[in-house]
C-alpha positions in Angstrom: 2.9 15.7 -9.7 0.0 13.5 -8.7 -1.5 13.8 -4.6 -1.5 10.2 -3.0 -4.1 9.9 -0.2 -2.2 8.0 2.3 -3.9 5.2 3.8 -3.8 4.5 7.7 -1.1 1.4 8.3 -3.0 -1.9 9.0 -1.8 -4.4 11.5 -1.4 -8.0 10.3 -4.1 -10.6 10.9 -2.6 -14.0 12.4 -3.6 -16.8 10.1 -2.4 -19.5 12.2 -3.2 -20.9 15.9 0.6 -20.3 16.7 0.5 -16.7 15.3 -1.7 -15.4 18.2 0.9 -14.7 20.7 3.2 -12.8 18.2 -0.2 -10.5 17.1 -0.5 -10.1 21.0 2.5 -8.8 21.1 2.7 -6.9 17.7 -0.5 -5.4 19.0 0.7 -4.3 22.7 3.7 -2.7 21.0 2.0 -0.9 18.0 -0.6 0.4 20.9 2.0 1.8 23.2 3.7 3.6 20.4 0.8 5.4 19.7 -0.6 6.1 22.9 2.6 7.1 24.5 5.0 8.2 22.2 2.6 9.6 19.4 3.8 7.9 16.2 1.4 7.3 13.5 2.0 5.3 10.7 0.3 5.7 6.9 1.0 3.6 3.9 1.8 5.8 0.6 -0.9 5.7 -1.4 0.8 5.4 -4.7 0.0 2.1 -6.0 3.2 1.5 -7.0 5.1 2.0 -3.6 2.7 1.5 -0.8 5.4 2.0 1.6 5.2 3.0 5.2 5.7 6.0 6.7 5.9 7.4 10.6 5.7 10.5 12.1 5.1 12.0 15.4 1.0 12.8 15.2 1.7 15.0 18.5 3.8 17.8 16.8 1.0 18.9 14.5 3.9 17.7 11.5 3.0 15.7 9.2 5.2 14.5 5.7 4.4 16.6 2.8 6.0 13.7 0.7 6.6 10.0 0.8 10.4 8.8 2.0 10.5 6.3 -0.4 8.9 7.2 -3.5 8.8 11.1 -3.4 5.4 11.4 -4.4 3.1 14.0 -2.7 0.9 13.1 0.2 -2.6 14.7 0.0 -3.6 14.8 3.9 -6.9 16.6 3.1 -9.7 15.0 5.1 -7.4 12.2 6.4 -7.4 13.6 10.1 -11.1 15.0 10.0 -14.8 13.0 10.1 -18.4 14.5 8.7 -21.0 14.3 11.0 -24.4 16.0 11.3 -25.3 18.0 14.1 -29.1 19.4 15.0 -28.6 23.2 15.7 -31.6 23.3 17.9 -30.3 20.6 20.5 -26.9 20.2 19.3 -27.2 16.4 19.1 -24.9 14.9 16.7 -25.7 12.4 14.0 -24.2 10.3 10.8 -23.8 11.2 7.6 -26.4 9.7 6.5 -29.5 10.9 9.0 -31.6 14.1 7.5 -33.6 15.3 10.4 -33.9 15.6 14.1 -36.0 12.6 16.3 -36.1 14.4 19.3 -38.8 17.5 18.3 -42.4 17.9 17.9 -43.9 15.6 15.2 -45.4 18.5 13.5 -42.1 20.3 12.7 -39.1 18.5 10.8 -36.0 19.7 11.8 -33.0 19.4 8.9 -29.5 18.8 10.0 -26.3 20.6 8.9 -23.5 19.0 8.3 -20.5 19.8 9.9 -16.3 18.2 10.0 -14.8 17.4 13.4 -10.9 16.7 14.2 -10.6 12.8 14.6 -8.9 11.8 17.8 -5.2 11.3 17.2 
């Protein structure tokens, strides 16, 4: 079986001015659902499915497969981010940086890549 990487559920974008009130209500309910209840929503990565899967992110359990098409999810890297860090001064940099800027000009201090868990 093929594993598909789930995509973070995206909210709709209002196209007409009268939809803005509906969008505000929708956004507020989703914010409450995520912050207070801990519900996370993802779309199935299967191009033939794309259905939404919801689960409680606080329990630490993630669904192994899609409820609709049954294909297995590939959760690797979904809840982690990569960055770079200077091992001397512990300054965190984006992934495209290569050297720390807070050390004397005579020496170049290379950065190390590391992964950290995204806030849920």
